N, C-alpha and C positions, 0 to 999 in steps of 0.2 A: 617587512610582511613577517607575521607568525607563522609559525609551522603548520597551520591549520590549511588542509587541502578543500579546495571548494568542490562540491559535489553538482553534479549538473542538477537543474532546478526540477525538471520532469524528463521520463522518458517517453519515447513515443510507442504506439502500438504494436508494430511488428516486433520490436524488442522486448516487448512485455508478453505476446502472444509466443516467443521463442523460449524466454524462461520458464513458462508454465508448461510449455508442450514438452521441451527439451532437457530442463533442468531441474524440474520437479517444483517450481515456481508456485507460492501460495499468492493468489490473488483476494485483498483483504480490504473489503469494503467498510471503510468507517463510519459511513452515514448513521442515521439513529435507526433503530429496529424498525420503525413505522415506515421511515422511508425505504428500507432495504425491502420490507414486505409488499409495498407498492410497485416494486420492480429492482431487479439485479440482474448482474451478468452471471449466466449460468456458471456453476461452480463456485462462485466468489463465496468466501466466508464472511459473515457480519461480524465486527467486533467495533461498536463505536467508539469514536476518540475519547471520549469521556471515561470510558471503561479500560481503556489502555493498561492502566497502572495495575488495577487489581486484576487482570487476565492474562498478562504478558507471560506468564508463566507456562501456559497452553500451546505458546508458539515454539517453533522450533529454530534455534538461530543458526543452523546450518544451512538452513534452506531460504532460498531467495524467496522475499516478501515485497510484493508489489501491491503498493496502498492506492487507493481510489475513492473518490466522493464524488460531490455534485459538481464542483467549480474548480476545485484544486486546494482551496484554503484549507479544509480540514486534512485531506491526505499530506500537505507539506507540514502540518503540525504533527500527525500520526510519524510520518518519518524520522522528523527530528526525536521525539519523545521515544520512539524506539531505539533510535541510535544513542540517545543517552542511557539507555536500560540495557546496553551491550549487544545489541543487534546491528551487525557492520554490513548485512546484505539485504539491504532495504531501498525499494527504488520507488519514486513517486510517480505514477501516471497523470496524476490530475484527475479530470473529469472521467466518469465512467462513457460518456458520449464518444470519447476518443477510441475507446476498445469496441464500441459498438457498432463504429462506422468503418472500421478499416478492414 
């Protein structure tokens, strides 16, 4: 096995809420602007997946970032992209529904 450590695929809602409330975590919604405008989690910041490369400089690498989307596909991609860009404290919540129902 190579030296790569597997990260959990997704975190659960209580952990995400704890990071946001107690550790200054940022809830980053990576859906499109139109999807975000139709409904979002209060306090979430919208940064569509396709715009992460050009706008990641506005994110704080020291702050926990919790990414979310509709199904978990784009949030998983966003976590990987942010990791490649040097963000080490990124967590994938997956679907925004998980956050709204806990």
